[in-house]
C-alpha positions, 0 to 999 in steps of 0.5 A: 552557487551558494543560493543553491547550496542553501536551498539544498540544505533547507530541503534536506532539513525539511526532509529530516523533519518530515520523516520518522527518525527510524527511517532517517537513521536507516537512510543514513546507515544505507548511505554509508554502504558501498552501493547506497542507492541499491537500498531504495526499495528497502527504504520504501518498504520501511516508509510504507510500513511506518505510514501505511503508504508512500506519500509524495512528500515522503518520496520527495524527502527520501529523494533528498536524503538519498541524493537521487532524483525524485522521479527515480523514487516515484518511478520505483514506487509506482512500478512495484505493485506492493507499494501503495501511493494512496492511503489504505483503509483500516481493513484491506479486502483483496479479491483473487482474480486468478484464473480459477477464481475468475472462472468461479465468479470472483468478478461477481464477488468483487462487484458485490463488495464494491456495491456494498462499500460504495467504491470501485476496485482500487479505492478506499471508502470515504471513512477510510475503513475499507480498501477494496483491491484485487490480487492475481493468485493466492494459490488456493485455487481449489477453494475459489473464489477466494477473498483475503481480508487482513490475514484471513482467507475466505473461500468459496465466497459467493456474492450472497455471502458478502454482506455477512462477511462485511458485517463481521469486519464492521463489528471488528472496527466498532470495537477499536 
């Protein structure tokens, strides 16, 4: 029994070393509340905000500190599409695949972005500069097809416009 307690203490100590202090403090605060496990999603959001994605190690650390099975943490993280389980690029390109955008050629636009970047939808370039994703609907159907890059919306995008759009963001990255 003491070996298990010792191992548990070691795992918790490792979790506290692995996570940022602000996240640990938030978990500690949540664990003092009436229903501490109901804060799991908020904790995952804070962790993703800090690190850009939810690594297996970070999810394991959260599980130890919240005293819940790691399968529950990874299950919640993989269920919600807003959580990223892999690192994202510096610039995220989201192509709307809602009905209006799809009918107006979003699939061809997505293919052109994929070809230009050398990745498939859902992947990040090898240099970690760009992540190419899709989204269901951005609510801008009259301007279809729509592409969201960072906080910028590009409307009525054609495959022919993709190289110029990418060039614009590559310049932004060069200035960083």
